[in-house]
C-alpha positions in Angstrom: 10.1 -33.4 -45.5 10.0 -29.6 -45.2 11.6 -27.3 -48.2 14.9 -26.2 -46.4 15.6 -23.7 -49.3 12.5 -21.4 -47.8 14.0 -21.4 -44.4 15.2 -18.2 -43.0 16.6 -17.0 -39.8 13.8 -15.6 -37.7 11.2 -18.0 -38.8 9.0 -20.2 -36.4 9.3 -23.7 -36.5 7.4 -26.6 -34.9 9.4 -29.4 -33.7 8.1 -32.7 -32.6 10.4 -35.4 -30.8 9.5 -39.0 -30.3 11.3 -41.7 -28.6 13.0 -42.6 -25.6 13.0 -40.2 -22.5 16.3 -40.2 -20.9 16.4 -40.8 -17.1 18.5 -41.5 -14.2 18.4 -45.3 -13.9 19.9 -46.0 -10.8 16.7 -47.0 -8.4 14.4 -45.8 -11.3 11.3 -48.5 -11.4 10.7 -46.9 -14.6 14.1 -47.2 -16.3 13.8 -48.2 -20.2 10.2 -48.0 -20.0 9.3 -44.5 -20.9 9.0 -42.7 -24.2 7.3 -39.4 -25.0 6.2 -37.3 -27.4 7.4 -33.6 -27.1 5.9 -30.6 -29.3 7.9 -27.4 -29.0 8.0 -24.1 -30.8 11.3 -22.4 -31.9 12.7 -19.4 -33.8 14.9 -20.5 -36.3 18.9 -19.4 -35.9 21.2 -17.7 -38.1 25.0 -17.2 -37.4 24.5 -13.8 -35.9 21.9 -15.2 -33.5 24.1 -18.3 -32.7 27.1 -15.9 -32.1 25.0 -13.9 -29.9 23.5 -17.0 -27.8 27.2 -18.0 -27.1 28.5 -14.7 -26.2 25.4 -14.1 -23.6 26.9 -17.3 -22.1 30.4 -15.8 -22.2 31.8 -17.8 -24.9 32.9 -17.2 -28.5 32.0 -19.4 -31.4 35.3 -19.9 -32.4 37.8 -21.4 -30.0 39.9 -24.3 -29.5 37.5 -27.1 -30.1 35.6 -27.0 -33.5 31.9 -27.4 -33.0 30.0 -30.6 -34.2 28.8 -28.7 -36.9 29.4 -26.4 -40.3 26.9 -23.7 -41.4 25.2 -24.5 -44.5 23.4 -21.0 -44.5 21.3 -19.5 -41.7 18.7 -21.9 -40.2 20.6 -25.2 -41.5 23.8 -26.9 -40.2 25.2 -30.2 -41.2 27.2 -32.5 -39.0 31.0 -32.4 -39.5 31.2 -36.0 -39.5 28.0 -37.5 -41.4 26.9 -34.3 -43.2 23.4 -34.9 -41.9 21.3 -31.7 -41.7 19.7 -30.1 -38.8 17.5 -27.1 -38.2 19.6 -24.4 -36.1 16.9 -22.8 -33.4 16.6 -20.7 -30.7 14.2 -21.7 -27.4 10.9 -19.6 -27.4 8.7 -18.9 -24.6 5.8 -20.5 -26.5 4.0 -23.4 -24.6 5.5 -26.8 -24.8 3.5 -30.1 -24.7 5.1 -33.2 -23.6 3.1 -36.6 -23.3 4.9 -39.6 -21.4 4.3 -43.0 -22.0 5.1 -45.9 -20.3 4.9 -49.2 -21.8 3.3 -47.4 -24.7 0.2 -46.5 -22.7 -0.2 -42.9 -21.1 1.6 -42.3 -17.9 -0.1 -42.0 -14.7 0.1 -38.8 -12.3 2.2 -41.1 -10.2 4.4 -42.3 -13.1 4.8 -38.7 -13.9 5.9 -37.6 -10.6 8.5 -40.5 -10.7 9.8 -39.7 -14.4 10.2 -35.9 -13.2 11.9 -37.2 -9.9 14.7 -39.1 -12.0 14.8 -36.5 -15.0 18.0 -34.5 -14.7 17.5 -30.6 -14.7 19.5 -29.5 -17.6 18.0 -25.8 -17.6 17.0 -23.7 -20.4 19.2 -24.0 -23.6 20.9 -21.1 -25.4 21.0 -22.6 -29.0 19.2 -26.0 -30.4 19.7 -28.3 -33.2 16.9 -30.8 -34.5 17.1 -33.5 -37.4 15.3 -32.1 -40.1 13.2 -35.5 -39.8 11.8 -33.9 -36.3 10.8 -30.8 -38.2 7.0 -30.8 -38.5 6.3 -27.1 -39.8 8.3 -23.9 -40.6 6.6 -20.7 -41.0 
């Protein structure tokens, strides 16, 4: 596990996500068979960058509904319910790598087309949280 005492807002973090790839199921011949290895680079966020990201969307960080997390310090948030720690981050323009597996083997080009067809477009997020176990490196 990374040393969270050294994490500061503005640092660069490498995130590795592995697991089931969520797709629409209706009519999908690959439903339940696709996993992914996803590697991305993000910028560690602080309270100010979180507030700025929300304001850019026209939202305020404090409202009628409390967020699912609380700030522990810049770069680290904790789940209100479980206390689990997460790295708070902002997306970057750095190249992302995603490798898809179908039945534990690399997906073919035709399967990748099917995966893209059944994957909902969520758009670019303004703010991200990653379980610390998925954070490979912070520099």
